Kinemage of the C-alpha trace (Angstrom):
@kinemage 1
@onewidth
@group {chain A} dominant
@subgroup {mainchain}
@vectorlist {calphas} color= white
{ca unk a 1} P 12.050 -19.399 1.423
{ca unk a 2} L 15.797 -18.720 1.309
{ca unk a 3} L 16.203 -20.115 4.830
{ca unk a 4} L 14.404 -23.303 3.781
{ca unk a 5} L 16.598 -23.549 0.685
{ca unk a 6} L 19.787 -23.177 2.722
{ca unk a 7} L 18.581 -25.868 5.105
{ca unk a 8} L 17.640 -28.295 2.327
{ca unk a 9} L 17.032 -27.357 -1.331
{ca unk a 10} L 15.010 -30.555 -1.803
{ca unk a 11} L 12.847 -30.225 1.300
{ca unk a 12} L 9.056 -30.083 1.234
{ca unk a 13} L 9.237 -26.808 3.154
{ca unk a 14} L 11.163 -25.189 0.290
{ca unk a 15} L 8.942 -26.716 -2.410
{ca unk a 16} L 5.840 -25.322 -0.721
{ca unk a 17} L 7.223 -21.818 -1.238
{ca unk a 18} L 7.709 -22.206 -4.990
{ca unk a 19} L 4.059 -21.830 -6.140
{ca unk a 20} L 3.785 -18.525 -4.258
{ca unk a 21} L 6.766 -16.872 -5.954
{ca unk a 22} L 4.484 -15.531 -8.669
{ca unk a 23} L 2.503 -13.611 -6.056
{ca unk a 24} L 5.474 -11.277 -5.781
{ca unk a 25} L 6.617 -11.068 -9.417
{ca unk a 26} L 5.178 -8.948 -12.191
{ca unk a 27} L 6.319 -8.052 -15.688
{ca unk a 28} L 6.729 -4.353 -16.476
{ca unk a 29} L 7.723 -2.540 -19.657
{ca unk a 30} L 11.387 -2.711 -18.708
{ca unk a 31} L 11.484 -6.256 -17.387
{ca unk a 32} L 10.621 -8.418 -14.416
{ca unk a 33} L 9.876 -6.729 -11.090
{ca unk a 34} L 9.593 -8.083 -7.564
{ca unk a 35} L 7.502 -6.587 -4.789
{ca unk a 36} L 7.933 -7.016 -1.052
{ca unk a 37} L 4.221 -7.662 -0.479
{ca unk a 38} L 1.601 -9.721 -2.276
{ca unk a 39} L -0.568 -6.762 -3.239
{ca unk a 40} L -3.482 -4.979 -1.581
{ca unk a 41} L -6.643 -6.421 -3.214
{ca unk a 42} L -8.761 -6.372 -0.046
{ca unk a 43} L -7.977 -2.724 0.644
{ca unk a 44} L -8.765 -1.738 -2.938
{ca unk a 45} L -11.871 -3.929 -3.243
{ca unk a 46} L -13.345 -2.609 0.011
{ca unk a 47} L -12.934 1.033 -1.008
{ca unk a 48} L -14.224 0.414 -4.539
{ca unk a 49} L -17.321 -1.337 -3.176
{ca unk a 50} L -17.959 1.579 -0.829
{ca unk a 51} L -17.664 3.970 -3.757
{ca unk a 52} L -20.181 2.005 -5.827
{ca unk a 53} L -22.597 1.782 -2.901
{ca unk a 54} L -22.557 5.573 -2.589
{ca unk a 55} L -23.819 5.956 -6.170
{ca unk a 56} L -26.717 4.736 -8.299
{ca unk a 57} L -24.479 2.276 -10.145
{ca unk a 58} L -25.144 -0.807 -8.013
{ca unk a 59} L -27.759 -2.212 -10.392
{ca unk a 60} L -25.633 -1.493 -13.454
{ca unk a 61} L -22.556 -3.209 -12.013
{ca unk a 62} L -24.327 -6.004 -10.151
{ca unk a 63} L -22.100 -8.833 -11.534
{ca unk a 64} L -18.954 -6.955 -10.521
{ca unk a 65} L -20.248 -6.282 -7.021
{ca unk a 66} L -21.297 -9.910 -6.588
{ca unk a 67} L -17.723 -11.014 -7.309
{ca unk a 68} L -16.246 -8.358 -5.032
{ca unk a 69} L -18.745 -9.307 -2.320
{ca unk a 70} L -17.753 -12.968 -2.478
{ca unk a 71} L -14.049 -12.144 -2.589
{ca unk a 72} L -14.185 -9.974 0.523
{ca unk a 73} L -16.254 -12.522 2.452
{ca unk a 74} L -13.961 -15.407 1.499
{ca unk a 75} L -10.868 -13.399 2.470
{ca unk a 76} L -11.837 -12.980 6.119
{ca unk a 77} L -9.633 -14.882 8.569
{ca unk a 78} L -11.815 -17.231 10.608
{ca unk a 79} L -9.267 -18.739 13.000
{ca unk a 80} L -6.333 -17.454 14.996
{ca unk a 81} L -2.852 -18.596 14.067
{ca unk a 82} L -1.972 -21.750 16.053
{ca unk a 83} L -0.129 -20.819 19.242
{ca unk a 84} L -0.142 -17.165 18.184
{ca unk a 85} L 0.347 -15.945 21.743
{ca unk a 86} L 3.470 -18.080 22.153
{ca unk a 87} L 4.958 -16.260 19.159
{ca unk a 88} L 3.896 -12.814 20.426
{ca unk a 89} L 1.412 -12.335 17.608
{ca unk a 90} L -1.880 -10.499 17.883
{ca unk a 91} L -5.168 -12.315 17.378
{ca unk a 92} L -6.389 -12.526 13.790
{ca unk a 93} L -9.775 -14.252 13.994
{ca unk a 94} L -12.414 -12.103 12.321
{ca unk a 95} L -9.927 -9.808 10.599
{ca unk a 96} L -8.870 -9.005 7.062
{ca unk a 97} L -5.361 -8.505 5.745
{ca unk a 98} L -4.187 -6.025 3.145
{ca unk a 99} L -4.275 -8.731 0.487
{ca unk a 100} L -5.819 -12.176 1.066
{ca unk a 101} L -6.477 -14.599 3.905
{ca unk a 102} L -3.367 -16.561 2.912
{ca unk a 103} L -1.305 -13.536 3.911
{ca unk a 104} L -2.281 -14.118 7.525
{ca unk a 105} L -1.243 -10.707 8.903
{ca unk a 106} L -4.372 -8.890 9.998
{ca unk a 107} L -4.578 -5.100 9.731
{ca unk a 108} L -7.006 -2.972 11.728
{ca unk a 109} L -7.981 -0.437 9.057
{ca unk a 110} L -8.303 -3.143 6.387
{ca unk a 111} L -10.648 -4.996 8.728
{ca unk a 112} L -12.700 -1.857 9.370
{ca unk a 113} L -13.004 -0.957 5.679
{ca unk a 114} L -13.802 -4.521 4.570
{ca unk a 115} L -16.497 -4.821 7.228
{ca unk a 116} L -17.942 -1.458 6.254
{ca unk a 117} L -18.106 -2.546 2.596
{ca unk a 118} L -19.896 -5.777 3.488
{ca unk a 119} L -22.411 -4.008 5.703
{ca unk a 120} L -23.166 -1.526 2.930
{ca unk a 121} L -23.735 -4.414 0.513
{ca unk a 122} L -26.099 -6.049 3.006
{ca unk a 123} L -28.542 -3.192 2.378
{ca unk a 124} L -29.129 -4.494 -1.151
{ca unk a 125} L -31.019 -7.641 -2.141
{ca unk a 126} L -29.062 -10.891 -2.294
{ca unk a 127} L -30.293 -11.369 -5.835
{ca unk a 128} L -28.438 -8.219 -6.778
{ca unk a 129} L -25.137 -8.467 -4.880
{ca unk a 130} L -25.115 -11.938 -3.311
{ca unk a 131} L -25.797 -13.243 0.178
{ca unk a 132} L -24.886 -10.908 3.058
{ca unk a 133} L -22.143 -11.586 5.569
{ca unk a 134} L -23.181 -13.858 8.440
{ca unk a 135} L -23.832 -12.363 11.850
{ca unk a 136} L -21.099 -14.405 13.516
{ca unk a 137} L -18.547 -13.078 11.028
{ca unk a 138} L -19.641 -9.515 11.805
{ca unk a 139} L -19.251 -10.041 15.540
{ca unk a 140} L -15.811 -11.630 15.100
{ca unk a 141} L -14.701 -8.666 12.987
{ca unk a 142} L -15.912 -6.143 15.560
{ca unk a 143} L -14.241 -8.089 18.371
{ca unk a 144} L -10.990 -8.060 16.419
{ca unk a 145} L -11.197 -4.320 15.723
{ca unk a 146} L -11.800 -3.583 19.403
{ca unk a 147} L -8.864 -5.809 20.360
{ca unk a 148} L -6.523 -3.266 18.758
{ca unk a 149} L -7.285 -0.625 21.395
{ca unk a 150} L -4.160 0.445 23.267
{ca unk a 151} L -4.040 1.535 26.897
{ca unk a 152} L -4.050 5.184 25.796
{ca unk a 153} L -7.245 4.711 23.768
{ca unk a 154} L -5.622 4.704 20.330
{ca unk a 155} L -5.932 1.915 17.779
{ca unk a 156} L -2.860 0.100 16.516
{ca unk a 157} L -2.243 -0.916 12.933
{ca unk a 158} L -1.708 -4.643 13.379
{ca unk a 159} L -0.822 -5.335 17.020
{ca unk a 160} L -0.741 -3.636 20.413
{ca unk a 161} L 2.012 -1.237 21.355
{ca unk a 162} L 4.305 -3.511 23.323
{ca unk a 163} L 7.572 -1.617 23.551
{ca unk a 164} L 9.161 1.809 23.422
{ca unk a 165} L 10.800 3.585 20.520
{ca unk a 166} L 14.180 2.271 21.704
{ca unk a 167} L 13.518 -0.726 19.461
{ca unk a 168} L 13.875 1.523 16.419
{ca unk a 169} L 17.624 0.938 16.667
{ca unk a 170} L 16.842 -2.455 15.093
{ca unk a 171} L 15.183 -0.879 12.045
{ca unk a 172} L 16.974 -2.319 8.976
{ca unk a 173} L 15.277 -0.019 6.474
{ca unk a 174} L 17.063 2.854 4.771
{ca unk a 175} L 13.818 4.259 3.373
{ca unk a 176} L 11.426 4.253 6.332
{ca unk a 177} L 11.734 5.463 9.896
{ca unk a 178} L 9.605 4.608 12.927
{ca unk a 179} L 8.346 1.269 11.623
{ca unk a 180} L 9.471 -1.179 14.317
{ca unk a 181} L 7.013 0.102 16.931
{ca unk a 182} L 3.461 1.126 16.054
{ca unk a 183} L 2.693 4.854 16.305
{ca unk a 184} L -1.096 5.259 16.064
{ca unk a 185} L -2.134 8.556 14.467
{ca unk a 186} L -5.441 10.418 14.820
{ca unk a 187} L -6.348 9.571 11.212
{ca unk a 188} L -5.939 5.840 11.747
{ca unk a 189} L -7.857 6.125 14.992
{ca unk a 190} L -10.737 7.756 13.117
{ca unk a 191} L -10.812 4.933 10.580
{ca unk a 192} L -11.019 2.296 13.288
{ca unk a 193} L -13.718 4.107 15.242
{ca unk a 194} L -15.777 4.714 12.111
{ca unk a 195} L -15.377 1.110 11.030
{ca unk a 196} L -16.337 -0.259 14.433
{ca unk a 197} L -19.371 1.969 14.879
{ca unk a 198} L -20.946 1.161 11.523
{ca unk a 199} L -21.798 -2.418 12.560
{ca unk a 200} L -23.304 -1.167 15.805
{ca unk a 201} L -25.773 0.970 13.894
{ca unk a 202} L -26.451 -1.781 11.370
{ca unk a 203} L -27.075 -4.291 14.176
{ca unk a 204} L -29.730 -2.030 15.659
{ca unk a 205} L -31.555 -2.140 12.336
{ca unk a 206} L -31.054 -5.887 11.855
{ca unk a 207} L -32.166 -6.818 15.355
């Protein structure tokens, strides 16, 4: 947004940024705050849905789950970013982000957890929690999850490992280390494997 403003404060490119400012601002007890990300509603919604589905509260909170169901389905990314390979970006079709589809940056564990939540909801009647996710959307999500597999068998967070840790010299952060290159951990690998195997088992039951 700042780059667009420097280029031309009256440009359409700058004006298109203005409505999204409020995504990053929130009012606290001691004044206005700004966050570096637009929240994590998909991550939270997916885990909350999974929690409800593991209890006997689905019938009691049917309206809430219907809304969460629709939100998660509508937040899936259905197309890759135009010319994403030319800009060295990973594929995003079939994935979920940490926040909403408008965010555009797919995350492997968010995709796995969102898919798991939707598959759990598909076990209940549509009259109770809404229509289930379409088969094509499931397959696209699984394809995207599997696309994160690195040569060493680990799963990356949001794109393949493409370079060595030498790039960490470019890290501008004073608070975080080892963030320029992805370092898959066993815990994240477990999440991806669990998330990708759930649809396989569900598909056996559905087909």
